[in-house]
C-alpha positions in Angstrom: 0.0 0.0 0.0 1.2 3.5 -0.8 2.0 5.5 2.4 0.2 8.8 2.8 2.2 11.7 1.4 1.9 14.0 4.4 3.7 11.4 6.6 6.4 11.2 4.0 6.8 15.0 4.2 7.0 14.9 8.0 9.8 12.3 7.8 11.8 14.1 5.1 11.4 17.5 6.7 13.6 19.0 9.3 12.2 18.3 12.8 13.8 21.4 14.2 12.1 23.5 11.5 8.7 22.0 12.3 8.4 23.1 15.9 8.4 26.2 18.0 7.2 28.5 15.2 5.5 31.6 16.4 2.0 32.2 15.1 1.8 35.5 13.1 -1.6 37.1 12.6 -2.6 39.5 9.8 -3.9 42.9 10.6 -7.5 43.4 11.7 -9.9 43.2 8.8 -11.9 46.4 8.0 -15.7 46.3 8.3 -17.4 43.6 6.2 -18.6 45.8 3.3 -15.4 47.7 2.6 -14.6 47.1 -1.2 -11.8 44.6 -1.6 -10.2 46.9 -4.1 -9.4 49.4 -1.3 -7.8 46.7 0.8 -4.5 44.9 0.9 -3.7 42.4 -1.9 -1.7 40.2 0.5 -4.3 37.4 1.2 -3.1 37.1 4.8 -3.7 40.7 5.5 -6.7 41.0 3.2 -8.5 38.2 5.1 -6.8 38.5 8.5 -5.3 35.1 8.2 -2.4 33.4 9.9 0.6 33.6 7.7 1.1 29.8 8.1 -2.2 29.2 6.2 -1.6 27.7 2.7 -3.0 29.3 -0.4 -4.2 26.7 -2.9 -5.8 29.1 -5.4 -6.3 32.8 -5.8 -9.1 32.9 -8.4 -11.2 32.0 -6.7 -9.6 32.3 -3.3 -9.1 28.9 -1.6 -6.9 28.8 1.5 -6.4 26.0 4.1 -5.1 25.8 7.6 -2.4 23.5 8.9 -3.5 21.1 11.6 -1.7 22.9 14.4 -3.4 26.2 13.5 -6.8 24.5 14.5 -5.9 24.0 18.1 -8.5 26.4 19.5 -11.7 24.9 20.7 -13.6 27.6 18.8 -11.9 28.4 15.6 -10.9 32.0 15.2 -11.1 33.8 11.9 -7.3 33.7 11.6 -7.3 29.9 11.2 -10.6 29.4 9.2 -10.2 27.9 5.8 -11.5 29.8 2.8 -13.4 27.9 0.0 -14.8 30.1 -2.8 -16.4 29.3 -6.2 -16.7 32.8 -7.5 -15.5 36.3 -6.9 -15.9 37.9 -3.5 -18.6 40.6 -3.7 -17.3 44.2 -3.2 -20.3 46.5 -2.9 -22.3 45.2 0.1 -24.4 47.7 2.0 -26.0 46.0 5.1 -28.6 48.8 5.3 -29.9 47.9 1.9 -29.4 44.1 2.1 -32.5 41.9 1.7 -33.2 38.2 1.9 -36.1 36.9 -0.3 -37.9 33.6 0.3 -39.5 32.3 -2.9 -39.9 29.1 -4.9 -42.6 26.7 -6.1 -43.3 25.5 -2.6 -43.5 28.7 -0.6 -47.0 30.0 0.2 -46.1 33.6 0.3 -43.0 35.1 -1.4 -41.5 37.4 1.3 -38.5 39.8 1.5 -36.8 40.7 4.7 -34.2 43.3 5.5 -31.3 42.5 7.8 -33.0 44.6 10.5 -36.2 42.5 10.0 -34.4 39.3 10.5 -32.7 40.5 13.6 -35.8 42.0 15.2 -38.6 39.7 14.1 -37.1 36.3 14.9 -35.4 34.8 18.0 -31.6 34.7 17.7 -29.7 31.5 18.5 -26.0 30.7 18.8 -24.4 27.4 18.0 -20.9 26.0 17.5 -21.1 24.3 14.1 -18.5 22.1 12.3 -18.1 23.0 8.7 -15.8 20.9 6.5 -15.2 21.0 2.8 -16.3 17.9 1.0 -12.9 17.7 -0.6 -10.9 18.0 2.6 -8.1 15.4 2.2 -8.4 15.3 -1.6 -4.6 15.4 -2.1 -4.3 11.8 -0.7 -6.4 10.1 -3.4 -4.6 7.9 -6.0 -5.1 8.3 -8.9 -5.4 12.0 -8.2 -8.7 13.8 -8.3 -9.1 17.2 -9.9 -9.7 20.2 -7.7 -8.0 22.1 -4.9 -5.6 19.7 -3.3 -6.7 20.1 0.3 -4.7 18.2 2.9 -6.3 18.2 6.4 -7.1 21.9 7.1 -10.4 22.5 5.3 -12.4 22.3 8.5 -13.4 24.6 11.3 -15.8 25.0 14.1 -16.8 28.6 14.9 -19.6 30.0 17.0 -22.4 31.3 14.7 -25.3 33.5 15.8 -28.4 34.1 13.7 -32.0 33.1 13.2 -33.3 29.6 12.5 -34.0 29.1 8.8 -37.1 27.1 9.9 -38.6 30.2 11.6 -38.2 32.3 8.5 -39.6 29.6 6.2 -42.6 29.1 8.5 -43.2 32.8 8.5 -43.4 32.8 4.7 -45.3 29.5 4.7 -44.2 26.1 3.4 -46.4 24.0 1.1 -46.9 20.3 1.7 -44.9 19.4 -1.4 -41.7 21.1 -0.3 -38.7 18.8 -0.9 -35.6 21.0 -0.9 -34.3 24.5 -0.3 -31.7 26.1 -2.6 -29.7 29.2 -1.8 -28.7 32.1 -4.1 -26.0 34.6 -3.4 -24.4 37.8 -4.7 -20.9 36.5 -5.4 -20.0 36.8 -9.1 -19.2 34.0 -11.5 -15.5 33.9 -12.5 -16.4 34.7 -16.1 -18.0 37.9 -15.0 -21.3 36.8 -16.6 -24.1 38.2 -14.3 -26.5 35.5 -15.7 -24.3 32.7 -14.2 -24.2 31.7 -10.6 -20.9 30.4 -9.2 -22.7 28.0 -6.9 -26.3 27.5 -5.8 -26.7 24.4 -3.6 -29.2 23.4 -1.0 -30.4 20.6 1.2 -33.6 18.5 1.8 -36.3 20.0 4.0 -35.5 17.9 7.1 -32.0 19.4 7.2 -33.3 22.9 6.4 -35.8 22.6 9.3 -33.3 21.5 11.9 -32.8 23.8 15.0 -29.1 24.3 14.1 -29.6 25.3 10.5 -29.4 29.0 10.7 -29.2 32.3 8.7 -26.1 33.7 10.6 -25.0 37.3 10.8 -22.4 36.9 13.5 -19.3 34.7 13.8 -17.6 34.4 17.2 -19.7 37.2 18.5 -18.8 39.7 15.7 -20.1 40.6 12.3 -19.1 37.8 9.9 -16.0 38.7 8.0 -16.7 39.4 4.3 -14.7 36.4 3.1 -16.9 34.1 5.2 -20.2 35.5 4.0 -21.1 38.9 5.4 -23.7 40.0 6.0 -25.7 36.7 6.0 -24.5 33.2 5.7 -26.6 30.0 5.6 -24.9 27.6 8.1 -25.8 23.9 8.0 -23.2 22.1 10.2 -22.3 18.5 9.7 -22.9 18.6 6.0 -20.4 19.6 3.2 -19.4 23.2 3.6 -20.9 23.9 0.1 -24.3 23.7 1.7 -23.5 26.6 4.0 -23.9 29.4 1.3 -22.2 32.7 1.8 -23.6 36.2 0.9 -27.1 34.7 0.7 -29.8 37.0 -0.6 -32.4 34.4 -1.6 -33.7 31.0 -0.4 -35.9 29.0 -2.8 -38.3 26.4 -1.4 -38.4 23.7 -4.1 -40.8 20.9 -4.9 -37.9 19.0 -6.6 -34.3 18.4 -5.6 -32.7 21.8 -6.1 -31.1 22.0 -9.5 -28.9 25.0 -9.0 -25.2 25.4 -10.0 -23.1 22.5 -8.6 -26.2 20.5 -7.6 -26.3 18.6 -10.9 -23.6 16.7 -12.7 -20.9 15.2 -10.4 -20.2 18.1 -8.1 -20.4 17.2 -4.4 -21.4 13.6 -5.2 -19.8 10.2 -4.8 -20.5 6.9 -6.6 -23.7 5.3 -5.3 -21.7 2.0 -5.1 -18.0 1.3 -4.7 -15.9 1.7 -7.8 -12.3 0.8 -8.7 -9.6 3.5 -8.5 -9.7 5.5 -11.7 -13.0 4.1 -12.9 -15.3 6.5 -14.8 -18.7 7.0 -13.3 -21.7 8.3 -15.0 -23.4 11.3 -13.5 -26.6 9.3 -12.9 -24.7 6.8 -10.9 -23.5 9.5 -8.4 -25.3 10.3 -5.1 -25.4 13.7 -3.4 -23.2 13.9 -0.2 -25.2 14.6 2.9 -23.9 14.0 6.4 -20.1 14.0 6.6 -18.2 10.9 7.8 -16.6 10.5 11.2 -13.2 12.2 11.4 -10.6 13.6 13.7 -7.4 15.8 13.7 -4.5 16.1 16.1 -3.9 19.8 16.7 -1.1 19.6 19.3 1.7 19.0 19.0 2.7 20.1 15.5 4.0 17.2 13.4 7.7 16.8 13.9 7.8 17.4 17.6 11.0 16.3 19.4 10.5 14.8 22.9 13.2 13.8 25.4 13.2 10.1 26.3 11.2 9.4 29.5 9.0 12.4 29.0 5.3 12.0 28.4 3.6 13.7 25.4 0.2 15.3 25.9 -1.7 15.4 22.6 -5.1 17.0 21.9 -7.4 17.6 19.0 -10.9 17.5 17.7 -13.3 14.9 16.4 -16.6 15.1 14.5 -19.1 12.8 12.8 -21.5 14.8 10.6 -25.0 14.4 12.1 -23.7 12.0 14.7 -21.8 12.3 18.0 -18.3 10.8 18.4 -18.5 8.3 21.3 -15.0 6.9 21.3 -11.5 8.3 20.5 -8.3 6.2 20.4 -4.6 6.8 19.5 -1.9 4.4 18.3 1.9 4.8 18.4 2.6 1.5 16.6 1.1 2.1 13.2 -2.4 0.8 14.3 -1.2 -2.5 15.7 -2.7 -1.5 19.1 -4.9 1.3 20.3 -5.4 3.2 23.6 -8.2 5.4 24.6 -8.3 9.2 24.7 -10.5 11.4 26.8 -13.3 12.7 24.6 -15.5 15.6 25.6 -19.2 15.9 24.9 -20.0 18.5 22.1 -21.0 22.0 23.2 -24.2 21.4 21.2 -25.3 19.1 18.4 -23.1 19.4 15.3 -20.1 21.0 17.2 -16.8 19.1 17.1 -15.6 17.4 20.2 -12.2 17.8 21.9 -10.0 14.9 22.8 -6.8 14.6 24.8 -4.3 11.9 25.9 -1.0 11.5 27.7 1.4 9.2 25.8 4.5 7.4 27.1 6.9 6.1 24.5 8.8 2.8 25.3 12.2 4.0 24.0 14.0 6.5 21.8 13.3 6.6 18.1 10.8 7.7 15.4 7.1 7.3 16.0 3.8 8.3 14.5 0.8 9.2 16.6 -2.4 8.1 14.9 -5.8 9.3 15.9 -9.1 7.3 15.3 -12.6 8.4 16.1 -15.7 6.2 16.3 -19.2 7.5 15.9 -22.5 6.7 17.7 -23.3 3.9 15.2 -19.9 2.2 15.9 -18.3 3.3 12.6 -14.6 4.2 12.9 -12.2 6.1 10.7 -10.2 3.9 8.3 -6.5 3.8 8.6 -6.0 4.3 4.9 -7.7 6.5 2.3 -11.2 5.2 1.9 -13.0 4.3 -1.3 -11.7 6.2 -4.3 -14.1 8.5 -6.1 -13.7 10.7 -9.2 -13.9 14.1 -7.3 -11.8 13.2 -4.3 -14.4 13.6 -1.6 -14.9 12.3 1.9 -11.3 11.3 2.8 -11.6 10.5 6.5 -8.5 8.4 7.0 -6.8 8.6 10.4 -4.8 11.7 10.9 -1.2 11.2 12.1 1.8 13.2 13.2 5.5 12.4 13.3 7.3 12.5 16.7 10.9 11.8 17.5 12.0 10.7 20.9 15.7 11.5 21.7 
């Protein structure tokens, strides 16, 4: 079996260079609706990101965190990954912003101002895990096209807003409602105003969950522009593509939403297992819904050097889409044996959970610490990259870090 490339990088890299690096933060971002053209062109300053974030693409912007940057229990803006499909909007005026509820299955088409949403409906705050469906894509073989995410396209921030359910019920939902679809103001890369960069959605049961919200605050402050200011649809536990940014319209549909990147092969995996490299017809692909069980070691940074006889305290996060993580284990012998970690309960449903353990190594040498989460249905992370798929989605293989005992 081919070893995973990030382990190879940890082995080949200088251990001394991997540890003790000071985190450097970009300058504070201006208010959410300041035109990007008037801001910095340096992405770390432009989006107030840690300079250790990794830029995968600049048109559209796609930037990921490294595992050790995600150590906070609630992810700060500085460490949150960026996944865009189009161009970031530049002319947002929150005083003029409106959200329209329409579609075949809404009883009354309604339009709300930002002030309407904040005053008319009860506000709720949840910690919600958002992960790109392609997180881990770089490990698939043969390679899948798209941004080559490693492990850092995930975060869990605190989101404040109003329940989508409350807004939909205010407008009225017909009995034949099947799906919602979002529409937003970001511009297509071509510049064609008739084209939407992305317009995804979810089935009504997900749309009506308590934790599916129209958010206007992130970590207690206005959502940064790059993360969807002034309103973002947040649907934790499902692919991040469902959590639409800059949303100005929600359509209630009597069909599976057929917006941009809902048809074809986008955000879909084969309905049945396929051989690596096999071509799959669009009609044989199924839409990704709840994300699989997964975990990440956030401390220490890979490449840590520990003195012999000293214990190593590790920590990280685990999540399982719609489910809770009930068990967390680690291994220092390449999965031959496993020992339990302490795993905390989630702050609320769909929030990631924090784990920790104290590890003693038998003697000096090179080790890898592997982490494995198990969900409430008894399903655990695989140790190797799971079933290949053409778009490189849903890689939930065990995360591992390199450690040297001297």
